[in-house]
C-alpha positions in Angstrom: -8.3 -3.7 0.0 -6.7 -0.9 2.1 -3.8 -1.4 4.5 -6.2 -0.8 7.5 -8.5 -3.6 6.1 -5.7 -6.2 5.8 -3.7 -5.5 8.9 -4.5 -6.0 12.6 -3.5 -3.5 15.3 -0.6 -5.9 16.2 0.9 -6.3 12.7 0.2 -2.7 11.4 3.3 -0.5 11.4 3.2 2.3 13.9 4.2 5.0 11.4 4.2 4.9 7.6 5.5 7.6 5.2 4.6 7.4 1.5 6.0 9.9 -1.0 6.4 12.5 1.7 7.7 15.9 0.4 8.1 19.3 1.9 8.7 22.6 0.0 9.2 25.8 2.0 8.3 29.3 0.8 6.1 28.5 -2.2 2.3 28.4 -2.8 0.4 25.3 -3.7 0.6 25.5 -7.5 4.3 26.5 -7.4 5.0 23.6 -5.0 3.2 21.1 -7.3 5.1 22.4 -10.3 8.5 22.1 -8.5 7.8 18.6 -7.2 6.9 17.5 -10.8 10.1 18.8 -12.2 13.1 16.6 -13.2 15.1 18.3 -10.5 12.7 19.4 -7.8 15.4 20.9 -5.6 16.6 23.2 -8.4 13.0 24.0 -9.5 12.0 25.0 -5.9 15.1 27.2 -5.6 14.4 28.8 -8.9 10.9 29.7 -7.8 12.2 31.2 -4.6 11.5 28.3 -2.3 13.5 25.5 -0.7 13.0 21.7 -1.0 13.4 20.2 2.5 12.5 16.7 1.7 11.3 14.8 -1.4 9.5 11.5 -2.0 10.4 9.9 1.3 9.1 6.4 2.0 9.5 4.5 5.3 7.7 2.1 7.7 8.4 2.1 11.4 7.3 -0.9 13.4 5.7 -0.7 16.8 8.4 -0.5 19.5 11.2 0.2 17.0 14.0 2.7 17.6 14.2 4.3 14.1 17.0 6.8 13.5 17.0 9.5 10.8 20.5 10.8 10.2 22.4 13.0 7.8 24.4 16.2 7.7 23.0 19.7 8.2 20.5 20.4 5.5 19.9 16.8 4.6 16.2 17.0 5.6 16.2 14.8 8.7 14.5 17.3 11.0 12.0 18.1 8.2 11.0 14.5 8.1 10.7 14.2 11.9 8.5 17.3 12.1 6.2 16.1 9.4 5.3 13.1 11.6 3.3 15.3 14.0 2.7 18.0 11.4 4.8 20.7 12.9 5.9 20.8 9.3 2.9 20.3 7.0 3.7 17.9 4.2 3.5 19.4 0.8 2.7 15.9 -0.7 2.4 12.3 0.3 0.7 10.3 3.1 1.7 10.0 6.8 -0.1 7.1 8.5 0.0 6.7 12.3 -1.5 3.4 13.3 -3.2 3.3 9.9 -4.7 6.8 10.1 -3.5 9.4 7.6 -2.9 12.4 9.7 -2.4 14.7 6.8 -6.2 14.5 6.4 -7.3 14.9 10.0 -9.0 17.9 11.6 -7.2 20.4 13.8 -9.1 18.9 16.8 -7.9 15.4 16.0 -4.4 16.6 15.4 -4.3 18.3 18.9 -5.6 15.1 20.4 -2.8 13.1 18.7 -0.1 15.6 19.9 -1.4 15.6 23.4 -2.0 11.9 23.8 -0.2 10.0 21.1 3.1 11.7 20.3 5.7 13.1 22.6 8.7 15.2 21.6 12.1 15.9 23.0 14.0 18.8 21.3 17.7 19.7 21.0 17.3 22.6 23.3 15.8 21.8 26.7 12.7 24.1 26.3 12.2 24.1 30.1 10.2 26.8 31.9 12.8 28.6 34.0 10.3 29.8 36.7 8.8 26.3 37.2 10.4 23.6 39.3 11.8 20.4 37.8 8.7 18.5 38.9 6.4 21.1 37.4 8.3 21.0 34.1 8.1 17.2 34.0 4.4 17.4 34.7 3.6 20.1 32.1 2.4 17.7 29.4 0.0 16.1 31.8 -1.3 19.6 32.8 -2.0 20.3 29.2 -3.9 17.0 29.0 -6.0 18.1 32.0 -4.8 15.5 34.5 -5.4 16.3 38.1 -2.6 18.0 40.0 -2.0 15.1 42.4 -1.9 12.6 39.6 0.4 14.6 37.3 2.9 15.3 40.1 2.9 11.6 41.0 3.6 10.6 37.4 6.2 13.4 37.1 8.0 12.1 40.1 8.0 8.6 38.7 9.4 9.8 35.4 12.1 11.8 37.1 13.0 8.7 39.1 13.4 6.7 35.9 15.8 9.3 34.4 17.9 9.5 37.5 16.6 12.7 38.9 14.6 11.3 41.9 14.8 13.8 44.7 15.5 16.8 42.5 11.9 17.7 41.8 12.0 20.9 43.8 15.0 22.3 42.0 14.8 25.0 39.4 16.3 24.3 35.9 19.2 26.8 36.3 20.3 24.7 39.3 20.9 21.7 37.1 23.7 20.8 34.7 23.0 20.6 30.9 22.8 16.8 31.1 20.3 17.0 34.0 18.2 19.5 32.2 17.9 17.3 29.2 16.9 14.4 31.5 14.0 16.7 32.7 13.0 17.1 29.0 13.0 13.3 28.6 11.1 12.9 31.9 8.4 15.3 30.6 7.9 13.2 27.5 7.9 9.9 29.5 5.4 11.3 32.1 2.6 11.4 29.5 3.6 7.8 28.3 3.1 8.5 24.6 3.0 5.5 22.2 5.3 7.5 19.9 8.3 9.6 20.9 10.0 12.0 18.5 13.5 13.2 19.4 15.2 16.0 17.4 19.0 15.8 18.0 18.3 15.8 21.8 21.9 15.1 22.9 23.8 17.2 20.3 24.3 20.2 22.7 25.9 18.0 25.4 29.6 17.3 26.0 30.8 13.8 24.9 30.7 12.1 28.3 27.3 13.3 29.2 26.1 12.5 25.7 27.2 8.9 26.2 25.4 8.7 29.5 22.2 9.9 27.9 22.6 7.4 25.1 23.0 4.6 27.7 19.9 5.9 29.5 17.8 6.0 26.3 18.9 2.4 25.4 17.9 1.2 28.8 14.5 3.0 28.7 13.9 1.6 25.3 14.6 -1.9 26.4 12.1 -1.5 29.2 9.3 0.3 27.3 9.7 -0.8 23.7 8.3 2.6 22.7 8.1 3.6 19.0 10.8 6.2 18.8 12.1 8.3 15.9 15.5 9.8 16.7 17.2 12.4 14.6 21.0 12.8 14.7 23.9 13.9 12.6 26.3 11.7 14.6 26.8 8.3 12.8 28.2 6.6 15.8 25.2 7.6 17.9 22.9 6.4 15.1 24.6 3.0 14.9 24.7 2.7 18.7 21.0 3.3 19.5 19.1 2.5 16.3 17.3 -0.7 15.3 17.3 0.8 11.8 18.8 3.9 10.3 17.6 6.1 7.4 20.5 8.0 5.9 19.5 11.2 4.2 21.2 13.5 1.7 19.8 16.6 0.0 16.3 16.0 1.1 16.2 12.4 -0.1 16.4 9.0 1.6 19.6 7.2 0.5 19.5 4.0 2.5 17.3 2.4 5.2 18.7 -0.6 7.0 20.1 -1.8 10.3 23.3 -0.1 11.3 25.6 -3.1 10.7 24.2 -3.6 7.2 24.8 0.1 6.3 28.4 -0.3 7.5 28.9 -3.6 5.7 26.9 -2.8 2.6 26.6 1.0 1.9 24.1 1.8 -0.8 26.4 4.2 -2.7 29.6 6.1 -2.6 28.1 8.8 -0.4 27.1 6.4 2.3 30.4 4.5 2.0 32.3 7.7 2.6 30.0 8.6 5.5 30.6 5.3 7.3 34.3 5.1 6.6 35.3 6.5 10.0 32.6 4.9 12.0 33.7 3.0 15.1 32.9 -0.5 13.7 34.0 -2.2 16.9 31.0 -0.5 18.7 28.6 -1.1 15.8 29.1 -4.7 14.8 28.0 -7.5 17.1 29.0 -11.2 17.4 25.8 -12.1 15.6 26.9 -10.0 12.6 30.2 -11.9 12.2 29.2 -15.4 13.3 30.4 -18.3 11.3 29.5 -22.1 11.5 31.9 -24.0 13.8 34.3 -26.2 12.1 33.7 -29.3 14.2 31.1 -30.2 16.9 31.1 -33.6 18.5 28.4 -35.3 20.4 29.5 -36.4 23.9 28.7 -40.0 22.9 31.2 -39.9 20.0 33.8 -42.7 20.5 37.5 -41.9 21.0 38.4 -43.4 17.6 35.8 -41.4 15.7 36.7 -38.2 17.5 40.3 -38.6 16.5 39.4 -39.3 12.9 37.1 -36.3 12.6 39.7 -34.0 14.3 42.2 -35.1 11.7 39.9 -34.9 8.7 38.8 -31.4 9.6 42.3 -30.2 10.4 41.3 -28.4 13.5 43.2 -28.0 16.8 40.1 -28.2 19.0 36.4 -29.3 18.7 33.3 -28.5 20.6 31.5 -31.2 22.6 27.7 -31.0 23.1 25.2 -33.0 25.2 22.0 -34.7 24.0 20.2 -31.3 24.1 22.9 -29.7 21.9 24.1 -27.6 24.8 27.8 -26.9 24.8 29.8 -29.0 27.4 33.3 -27.8 26.5 36.2 -28.1 24.2 38.6 -31.0 23.5 41.9 -31.3 21.6 43.3 -34.3 19.8 45.9 -34.8 22.5 43.3 -34.9 25.2 41.1 -37.3 23.3 44.2 -39.5 22.5 44.8 -39.8 26.3 41.4 -41.2 27.0 41.2 -44.8 28.1 39.0 -47.3 26.2 35.3 -46.7 27.1 35.9 -43.2 28.6 33.5 -40.5 27.5 34.6 -37.3 25.7 33.4 -35.6 28.9 36.7 -36.9 30.5 38.7 -35.0 27.8 37.1 -31.6 28.4 39.2 -28.9 29.8 40.5 -26.6 27.0 39.6 -23.0 27.7 37.3 -21.1 25.4 35.8 -17.6 25.3 32.0 -17.3 25.0 29.9 -14.3 24.1 26.2 -13.7 23.2 24.9 -12.8 19.7 24.3 -9.1 20.8 27.7 -8.6 22.4 29.6 -5.9 20.4 32.9 -6.7 18.8 34.8 -4.0 20.8 34.0 -5.9 24.0 35.6 -9.2 23.0 37.9 -8.6 20.0 41.0 -8.8 22.2 40.1 -12.4 23.1 40.3 -13.6 19.5 43.0 -16.1 18.6 44.0 -16.9 22.2 42.3 -20.3 22.4 42.2 -23.4 20.4 38.8 -22.5 19.1 37.5 -19.1 18.0 35.4 -16.9 20.2 32.2 -18.9 20.7 28.7 -17.5 20.4 26.1 -19.1 22.6 22.4 -18.5 22.9 20.5 -18.1 26.2 20.2 -21.9 26.5 23.9 -22.6 26.1 23.6 -23.9 22.5 26.2 -22.9 19.9 25.1 -20.2 17.5 28.5 -20.2 15.8 32.0 -18.8 16.2 33.7 -15.5 15.4 37.1 -16.2 13.9 40.0 -13.8 14.3 40.0 -13.3 10.5 36.4 -12.3 10.5 37.1 -9.6 13.0 40.1 -8.3 11.1 38.1 -8.2 7.9 35.1 -6.4 9.5 37.1 -3.8 11.2 39.2 -2.9 8.1 38.1 0.2 6.1 38.8 1.6 2.7 41.2 4.0 4.3 43.4 1.2 5.7 43.4 -0.8 8.9 41.7 0.8 11.9 43.2 1.1 15.3 40.9 -1.7 16.5 42.2 -3.9 13.6 45.8 -3.3 14.5 45.0 -4.2 18.1 43.6 -7.6 17.1 46.3 -8.2 14.6 49.0 -7.8 17.2 47.1 -9.6 20.0 
């Protein structure tokens, strides 16, 4: 039974690549021969061609931000452009919502490009003689949308990217960051289910680039759009991607969430690649969480609480209510001062630092080790997910090249 028979629209991946390869500069028979060789890259080069990508497999879920990253020549843009057949695959399957687009007609391909797949390029590709509003509306014009509707949608898209009120400007009147926002607005205006982004921020200076990353993360949280984002910047990949595919010499080396790649690189190449990554901005509390040493129910008696504090050799313990929500922290001294019959609630008062599972380490690492309990991770209902001990932060932020600046900051806190 085929994938399309067994999966519903809700469970089916948005994009699937199977055995995707791309050879440039060779005819069909030469390409087939090169791909069948023990070393396809060398075989393609010997025949006068170039292997852009070879035997790439991936699945991208609906609403996922999937990042393809690697150095120049790694094949990342080749893979991206095969998704909408700007690069024709030399071999393999490319399924979009279960449909193999390597087999569709030119008419169907145009339909997919106009209605199903948006693209944002590294260079702004704006029409210099058209206003910002007209540039943002261009994709809708190609689609045949009425003028009033496309301008209305263009204005709404410009508002979303922070350019409301600038629709009458010409591109040359905007900064580089603003022009890239127009490119993003043009893609958003047609509201495509899939958005392809080919190193869209690489030409921007670092501060503007950071702002654009923030904007993209915000828009992605709102829209949950299936997005494939190409970059050569590892920190950018780790910051925005749900999962990252690391490429080298036309091949996929590792596909995993960013924190997993940092913590468990697939090989020496990936390990060297991530050695200098800003781990404090990649790893979250949820990545480092550990079980708490001691949690007491508020109904625990004074005697039992003191016994368990001694047995677990901890300075402080968490106290929860009947719904397992955290009430606060107690110490042995505070519990010992309770009168007979008093609840542990009366002993609460020790300070503690709380974070959410998604909070990045860089935002709370300076708090580690300053209280009687480790940094505490709570869910949205106030229940304890776990703790992040100071030692876990120190270990996570260390690298093969020695302690990072972040590690040293925590160590001396």
